[in-house]
PAMARFI-783133 format. One record per residue (C-alpha): residue in three letters; residue number from 1; x, y, z. Coordinates in nm, 4 decimals. Layout:
// PAMARFI-783133
<residuo=ALA, num=NUM, east=X, north=Y, up=Z>
...
// end
This chain:
// PAMARFI-783133
<residuo=MET, num=1, east=-2.7640, north=-2.0844, up=-3.6937>
<residuo=SER, num=2, east=-2.7422, north=-2.3978, up=-3.8520>
<residuo=SER, num=3, east=-2.6281, north=-2.6850, up=-3.6950>
<residuo=GLU, num=4, east=-2.3396, north=-2.7398, up=-3.9942>
<residuo=LEU, num=5, east=-2.2099, north=-2.3797, up=-3.8584>
<residuo=LYS, num=6, east=-2.2094, north=-2.4688, up=-3.5166>
<residuo=ASN, num=7, east=-2.0452, north=-2.7838, up=-3.5115>
<residuo=LYS, num=8, east=-1.8214, north=-2.6191, up=-3.7372>
<residuo=THR, num=9, east=-1.7188, north=-2.3197, up=-3.5392>
<residuo=GLU, num=10, east=-1.7160, north=-2.5308, up=-3.2167>
<residuo=SER, num=11, east=-1.4456, north=-2.7571, up=-3.3486>
<residuo=LEU, num=12, east=-1.2381, north=-2.5117, up=-3.5145>
<residuo=ALA, num=13, east=-1.3392, north=-2.2101, up=-3.3057>
<residuo=TRP, num=14, east=-1.1574, north=-1.8817, up=-3.3581>
<residuo=LYS, num=15, east=-0.9490, north=-1.9419, up=-3.6567>
<residuo=GLU, num=16, east=-1.2181, north=-2.0568, up=-3.8748>
<residuo=ALA, num=17, east=-1.4813, north=-1.8612, up=-3.6834>
<residuo=VAL, num=18, east=-1.3350, north=-1.5425, up=-3.7999>
<residuo=ARG, num=19, east=-1.3468, north=-1.6584, up=-4.2020>
<residuo=ILE, num=20, east=-1.7359, north=-1.6525, up=-4.1834>
<residuo=ASN, num=21, east=-1.8500, north=-1.3264, up=-4.3212>
<residuo=LYS, num=22, east=-2.1702, north=-1.3532, up=-4.0765>
<residuo=PHE, num=23, east=-1.9737, north=-1.3850, up=-3.7830>
<residuo=LYS, num=24, east=-1.7494, north=-1.1127, up=-3.8509>
<residuo=VAL, num=25, east=-2.0366, north=-0.8774, up=-3.9241>
<residuo=LYS, num=26, east=-2.2237, north=-0.9520, up=-3.6390>
<residuo=LEU, num=27, east=-1.9042, north=-0.9307, up=-3.4018>
<residuo=ILE, num=28, east=-1.8267, north=-0.5889, up=-3.5752>
<residuo=ILE, num=29, east=-2.1921, north=-0.4852, up=-3.4849>
<residuo=VAL, num=30, east=-2.2113, north=-0.5858, up=-3.1640>
<residuo=SER, num=31, east=-1.8695, north=-0.4403, up=-3.0660>
<residuo=LEU, num=32, east=-1.9708, north=-0.0903, up=-3.1611>
<residuo=ILE, num=33, east=-2.3124, north=-0.1021, up=-2.9885>
<residuo=PHE, num=34, east=-2.1574, north=-0.1727, up=-2.6536>
<residuo=ILE, num=35, east=-1.8788, north=0.0852, up=-2.7090>
<residuo=GLY, num=36, east=-2.1517, north=0.3095, up=-2.7756>
<residuo=ILE, num=37, east=-2.3862, north=0.1991, up=-2.4451>
<residuo=LEU, num=38, east=-2.0242, north=0.2513, up=-2.2385>
<residuo=ILE, num=39, east=-2.0194, north=0.5775, up=-2.3940>
<residuo=ILE, num=40, east=-2.3541, north=0.7041, up=-2.2922>
<residuo=PHE, num=41, east=-2.3849, north=0.5520, up=-1.9579>
<residuo=PRO, num=42, east=-2.2532, north=0.7974, up=-1.7726>
<residuo=TYR, num=43, east=-2.5089, north=1.0442, up=-1.9312>
<residuo=PHE, num=44, east=-2.7697, north=0.8057, up=-1.8767>
<residuo=PHE, num=45, east=-2.6818, north=0.7535, up=-1.4612>
<residuo=GLN, num=46, east=-2.5998, north=1.1534, up=-1.4532>
<residuo=HIS, num=47, east=-2.9821, north=1.1917, up=-1.5558>
<residuo=ILE, num=48, east=-3.1490, north=0.9281, up=-1.3727>
<residuo=GLU, num=49, east=-2.9828, north=1.0480, up=-1.0535>
<residuo=THR, num=50, east=-3.1192, north=1.4214, up=-1.0542>
<residuo=ARG, num=51, east=-3.4861, north=1.2988, up=-1.0569>
<residuo=GLU, num=52, east=-3.7237, north=1.2076, up=-0.8262>
<residuo=GLY, num=53, east=-3.9328, north=0.8525, up=-0.7864>
<residuo=LYS, num=54, east=-4.1352, north=0.6876, up=-0.5679>
<residuo=VAL, num=55, east=-3.9982, north=0.5174, up=-0.2251>
<residuo=LEU, num=56, east=-4.1004, north=0.1436, up=-0.2063>
<residuo=ASP, num=57, east=-4.2726, north=-0.0203, up=0.0715>
<residuo=ASP, num=58, east=-4.0648, north=-0.3400, up=0.0693>
<residuo=PHE, num=59, east=-4.0908, north=-0.5020, up=0.4309>
<residuo=ILE, num=60, east=-3.8107, north=-0.7621, up=0.3250>
<residuo=VAL, num=61, east=-3.5638, north=-0.4890, up=0.2750>
<residuo=ALA, num=62, east=-3.7012, north=-0.3001, up=0.5859>
<residuo=SER, num=63, east=-3.6666, north=-0.5580, up=0.7989>
<residuo=ILE, num=64, east=-3.2620, north=-0.6077, up=0.7297>
<residuo=THR, num=65, east=-3.0222, north=-0.3856, up=0.8850>
<residuo=PRO, num=66, east=-2.7960, north=-0.2829, up=0.6022>
<residuo=ARG, num=67, east=-2.4525, north=-0.4059, up=0.6084>
<residuo=ASP, num=68, east=-2.1489, north=-0.2929, up=0.3372>
<residuo=VAL, num=69, east=-2.1242, north=-0.6150, up=0.1551>
<residuo=SER, num=70, east=-1.9484, north=-0.4228, up=-0.1448>
<residuo=ILE, num=71, east=-1.6169, north=-0.6433, up=-0.1547>
<residuo=PRO, num=72, east=-1.8196, north=-0.9865, up=-0.1552>
<residuo=ILE, num=73, east=-2.0389, north=-0.8545, up=-0.4332>
<residuo=PHE, num=74, east=-1.7681, north=-0.7612, up=-0.6224>
<residuo=LEU, num=75, east=-1.5713, north=-1.0768, up=-0.5920>
<residuo=CYS, num=76, east=-1.8262, north=-1.2643, up=-0.6829>
<residuo=ILE, num=77, east=-1.9398, north=-1.0578, up=-1.0378>
<residuo=TRP, num=78, east=-1.5674, north=-0.9782, up=-1.1552>
<residuo=SER, num=79, east=-1.4339, north=-1.3870, up=-1.0774>
<residuo=LEU, num=80, east=-1.7738, north=-1.4735, up=-1.2833>
<residuo=THR, num=81, east=-1.6881, north=-1.2398, up=-1.5466>
<residuo=ALA, num=82, east=-1.3463, north=-1.3998, up=-1.5722>
<residuo=LEU, num=83, east=-1.4893, north=-1.7133, up=-1.6122>
<residuo=MET, num=84, east=-1.7264, north=-1.6307, up=-1.8698>
<residuo=ILE, num=85, east=-1.4466, north=-1.4440, up=-2.0514>
<residuo=SER, num=86, east=-1.2195, north=-1.7466, up=-2.0392>
<residuo=ARG, num=87, east=-1.4718, north=-1.9754, up=-2.1854>
<residuo=CYS, num=88, east=-1.5194, north=-1.7056, up=-2.5057>
<residuo=PHE, num=89, east=-1.1745, north=-1.7618, up=-2.5719>
<residuo=LYS, num=90, east=-1.2577, north=-2.0906, up=-2.6734>
<residuo=ASP, num=91, east=-1.5824, north=-2.0295, up=-2.7744>
<residuo=PRO, num=92, east=-1.6735, north=-1.7697, up=-3.0080>
<residuo=LEU, num=93, east=-2.0600, north=-1.8558, up=-3.0620>
<residuo=ALA, num=94, east=-2.0484, north=-1.7808, up=-2.6421>
<residuo=LEU, num=95, east=-1.8931, north=-1.4496, up=-2.7241>
<residuo=LEU, num=96, east=-2.1660, north=-1.3814, up=-2.9784>
<residuo=THR, num=97, east=-2.4749, north=-1.4673, up=-2.7487>
<residuo=ILE, num=98, east=-2.3274, north=-1.3042, up=-2.4365>
<residuo=LEU, num=99, east=-2.2984, north=-0.9740, up=-2.6105>
<residuo=TYR, num=100, east=-2.5984, north=-0.9408, up=-2.7542>
<residuo=GLY, num=101, east=-2.7408, north=-1.0970, up=-2.4411>
<residuo=PHE, num=102, east=-2.5928, north=-0.8048, up=-2.2800>
<residuo=ILE, num=103, east=-2.7016, north=-0.5403, up=-2.5083>
<residuo=VAL, num=104, east=-3.0351, north=-0.6575, up=-2.4534>
<residuo=VAL, num=105, east=-3.0482, north=-0.6187, up=-2.1351>
<residuo=THR, num=106, east=-2.8996, north=-0.3135, up=-2.0885>
<residuo=LEU, num=107, east=-3.1700, north=-0.1447, up=-2.3588>
<residuo=LEU, num=108, east=-3.4510, north=-0.3056, up=-2.1442>
<residuo=ARG, num=109, east=-3.2867, north=-0.1880, up=-1.8108>
<residuo=ILE, num=110, east=-3.2468, north=0.1698, up=-1.9891>
<residuo=ILE, num=111, east=-3.6653, north=0.1559, up=-2.0628>
<residuo=THR, num=112, east=-3.7829, north=0.0274, up=-1.7755>
<residuo=ILE, num=113, east=-3.5376, north=0.2677, up=-1.5388>
<residuo=SER, num=114, east=-3.6588, north=0.5406, up=-1.7995>
<residuo=LEU, num=115, east=-4.0504, north=0.4466, up=-1.7154>
<residuo=ILE, num=116, east=-4.0503, north=0.3213, up=-1.3738>
<residuo=PRO, num=117, east=-3.8438, north=0.6398, up=-1.1305>
<residuo=LEU, num=118, east=-3.7472, north=0.5226, up=-0.7897>
<residuo=ASN, num=119, east=-3.5623, north=0.6670, up=-0.5323>
<residuo=PRO, num=120, east=-3.3469, north=0.4042, up=-0.3442>
<residuo=PRO, num=121, east=-3.4623, north=0.1655, up=-0.0124>
<residuo=ALA, num=122, east=-3.4163, north=0.3683, up=0.3194>
<residuo=GLY, num=123, east=-3.0433, north=0.2970, up=0.4331>
<residuo=LEU, num=124, east=-2.8705, north=0.2442, up=0.0896>
<residuo=ILE, num=125, east=-2.5117, north=0.2110, up=0.1687>
<residuo=PRO, num=126, east=-2.3246, north=0.3029, up=-0.1772>
<residuo=LEU, num=127, east=-2.1882, north=-0.0110, up=-0.3401>
<residuo=ILE, num=128, east=-1.7989, north=0.0353, up=-0.4064>
<residuo=ASP, num=129, east=-1.6948, north=-0.1520, up=-0.7386>
<residuo=PRO, num=130, east=-1.3878, north=0.0339, up=-0.8919>
<residuo=ILE, num=131, east=-1.4413, north=-0.1249, up=-1.1912>
<residuo=SER, num=132, east=-1.8477, north=-0.0823, up=-1.2421>
<residuo=ASN, num=133, east=-1.8060, north=0.2793, up=-1.1159>
<residuo=PHE, num=134, east=-1.5996, north=0.3430, up=-1.3542>
<residuo=PHE, num=135, east=-1.8975, north=0.3853, up=-1.6035>
<residuo=TYR, num=136, east=-2.1228, north=0.5993, up=-1.3597>
<residuo=GLY, num=137, east=-1.9883, north=0.9254, up=-1.4645>
<residuo=LYS, num=138, east=-1.8765, north=1.2412, up=-1.1942>
<residuo=THR, num=139, east=-2.0635, north=1.0887, up=-0.8872>
<residuo=GLY, num=140, east=-1.8691, north=0.7022, up=-0.8688>
<residuo=PHE, num=141, east=-2.1529, north=0.5651, up=-0.8185>
<residuo=VAL, num=142, east=-2.5371, north=0.5429, up=-0.8775>
<residuo=THR, num=143, east=-2.8423, north=0.5080, up=-0.6648>
<residuo=LYS, num=144, east=-3.1510, north=0.4928, up=-0.8714>
<residuo=ASP, num=145, east=-3.0956, north=0.2573, up=-1.1720>
<residuo=LEU, num=146, east=-3.3018, north=0.0469, up=-0.9451>
<residuo=PHE, num=147, east=-3.5431, north=-0.1924, up=-1.1532>
<residuo=PHE, num=148, east=-3.4475, north=-0.4383, up=-1.2650>
<residuo=SER, num=149, east=-3.1258, north=-0.5249, up=-1.0920>
<residuo=GLY, num=150, east=-2.8166, north=-0.5434, up=-1.3142>
<residuo=HIS, num=151, east=-2.5934, north=-0.7003, up=-1.0871>
<residuo=THR, num=152, east=-2.8229, north=-0.9713, up=-1.0338>
<residuo=SER, num=153, east=-2.8904, north=-0.9715, up=-1.4790>
<residuo=SER, num=154, east=-2.5611, north=-1.0083, up=-1.5114>
<residuo=GLN, num=155, east=-2.4952, north=-1.3096, up=-1.2846>
<residuo=PHE, num=156, east=-2.7981, north=-1.4687, up=-1.4383>
<residuo=LEU, num=157, east=-2.7155, north=-1.3774, up=-1.7897>
<residuo=TYR, num=158, east=-2.3660, north=-1.5675, up=-1.7273>
<residuo=PHE, num=159, east=-2.5948, north=-1.8730, up=-1.6064>
<residuo=LEU, num=160, east=-2.8164, north=-1.8673, up=-1.9344>
<residuo=CYS, num=161, east=-2.4837, north=-1.8492, up=-2.1674>
<residuo=LEU, num=162, east=-2.2106, north=-2.1143, up=-2.0038>
<residuo=SER, num=163, east=-2.2626, north=-2.4474, up=-2.0966>
<residuo=LYS, num=164, east=-2.0488, north=-2.6514, up=-1.8445>
<residuo=ARG, num=165, east=-2.2321, north=-2.8053, up=-1.5577>
<residuo=ARG, num=166, east=-1.9800, north=-2.6881, up=-1.2736>
<residuo=ASP, num=167, east=-1.9800, north=-2.3285, up=-1.4603>
<residuo=LYS, num=168, east=-2.3548, north=-2.3078, up=-1.4636>
<residuo=ALA, num=169, east=-2.3514, north=-2.4145, up=-1.0985>
<residuo=LEU, num=170, east=-2.0939, north=-2.1590, up=-1.0049>
<residuo=ALA, num=171, east=-2.2824, north=-1.8837, up=-1.2057>
<residuo=LEU, num=172, east=-2.6229, north=-1.9446, up=-1.0309>
<residuo=LEU, num=173, east=-2.5075, north=-1.9794, up=-0.6951>
<residuo=SER, num=174, east=-2.3451, north=-1.6140, up=-0.7408>
<residuo=THR, num=175, east=-2.6696, north=-1.4994, up=-0.8660>
<residuo=ILE, num=176, east=-2.8455, north=-1.6118, up=-0.5559>
<residuo=ILE, num=177, east=-2.5809, north=-1.4496, up=-0.3711>
<residuo=VAL, num=178, east=-2.5252, north=-1.1070, up=-0.5399>
<residuo=GLY, num=179, east=-2.9185, north=-1.1269, up=-0.5566>
<residuo=SER, num=180, east=-2.9494, north=-1.1269, up=-0.1513>
<residuo=LEU, num=181, east=-2.6225, north=-0.9010, up=-0.1059>
<residuo=VAL, num=182, east=-2.7534, north=-0.6294, up=-0.2985>
<residuo=ILE, num=183, east=-3.1073, north=-0.6473, up=-0.0680>
<residuo=VAL, num=184, east=-2.8746, north=-0.6833, up=0.2620>
<residuo=GLN, num=185, east=-2.6713, north=-0.3301, up=0.1341>
<residuo=HIS, num=186, east=-3.0456, north=-0.1507, up=0.0408>
<residuo=VAL, num=187, east=-2.8904, north=-0.1260, up=-0.2851>
<residuo=HIS, num=188, east=-3.2419, north=-0.3051, up=-0.4395>
<residuo=TYR, num=189, east=-3.5622, north=-0.3539, up=-0.3608>
<residuo=THR, num=190, east=-3.6547, north=-0.6938, up=-0.3430>
<residuo=ILE, num=191, east=-3.8814, north=-0.6637, up=-0.6276>
<residuo=ASP, num=192, east=-3.5406, north=-0.5218, up=-0.8384>
<residuo=VAL, num=193, east=-3.3898, north=-0.8648, up=-0.7755>
<residuo=PHE, num=194, east=-3.6618, north=-1.1192, up=-0.8689>
<residuo=ALA, num=195, east=-3.7745, north=-0.9460, up=-1.1575>
<residuo=ALA, num=196, east=-3.4149, north=-0.9476, up=-1.2969>
<residuo=ILE, num=197, east=-3.4785, north=-1.3216, up=-1.3311>
<residuo=PRO, num=198, east=-3.7649, north=-1.3628, up=-1.5953>
<residuo=LEU, num=199, east=-3.6587, north=-1.0457, up=-1.7577>
<residuo=THR, num=200, east=-3.3087, north=-1.1642, up=-1.8123>
<residuo=THR, num=201, east=-3.4330, north=-1.4909, up=-1.9442>
<residuo=LEU, num=202, east=-3.6646, north=-1.3247, up=-2.2085>
<residuo=CYS, num=203, east=-3.3743, north=-1.1160, up=-2.3128>
<residuo=TYR, num=204, east=-3.1301, north=-1.4002, up=-2.3504>
<residuo=PHE, num=205, east=-3.3001, north=-1.5432, up=-2.6110>
<residuo=ILE, num=206, east=-3.3716, north=-1.2370, up=-2.7755>
<residuo=GLY, num=207, east=-3.0180, north=-1.1670, up=-2.7715>
<residuo=LYS, num=208, east=-2.9583, north=-1.5701, up=-2.8709>
<residuo=LYS, num=209, east=-3.2048, north=-1.5398, up=-3.1652>
<residuo=ILE, num=210, east=-3.0245, north=-1.1950, up=-3.2839>
<residuo=ALA, num=211, east=-2.6738, north=-1.3877, up=-3.2491>
<residuo=LEU, num=212, east=-2.6861, north=-1.7189, up=-3.3645>
<residuo=GLY, num=213, east=-3.0360, north=-1.6864, up=-3.5803>
<residuo=ASN, num=214, east=-3.0957, north=-1.8337, up=-3.8947>
<residuo=SER, num=215, east=-2.8274, north=-2.0220, up=-4.1273>
<residuo=TRP, num=216, east=-2.5115, north=-1.8371, up=-4.1770>
<residuo=ASN, num=217, east=-2.3167, north=-1.8516, up=-4.5487>
<residuo=ALA, num=218, east=-1.9676, north=-1.8332, up=-4.5179>
// end
């Protein structure tokens, strides 16, 4: 987007941002897509749970005794989500960027999960997250949404979208913690976690280009 609009929106924030037609259109579009994804999520998750996949030979996961670390994972994910939401209240461009980034990440995950059917690691302990599990459908949790890790990608996407140095440091720390703990709980393979970083970076730049690319006319 043009530097003129960027400066205008950052200085006048939401009050003036909602007066820009292209901003309103992009916000409406991404909101509708976001709602649509939340609606289809349970059906997609239920579908992948019914199919058989490959079990990967992961020596890192195999060397770790599984532990239930659902609580620290939950606290990291939703504390950082709350921080991201609070920043979006002051920065409408941050909201567009995170929403479009999330959409691209989610669509890519749907593609990769569909093309790479995997069974979960041995010893998996179901991850309990009352908020996320609400969207998983009848089972309440899923075990085969593996490649690539959505938990890790969400935290790293926040890292990429947040602008303040302290916020980014917290997001990077949360990415490392969550990525490590989903391996400890045998929720993901190691490759699921490591692949999330470059793939999320790619999705971030695509989402940012869609959200903020080209100059806007008020």
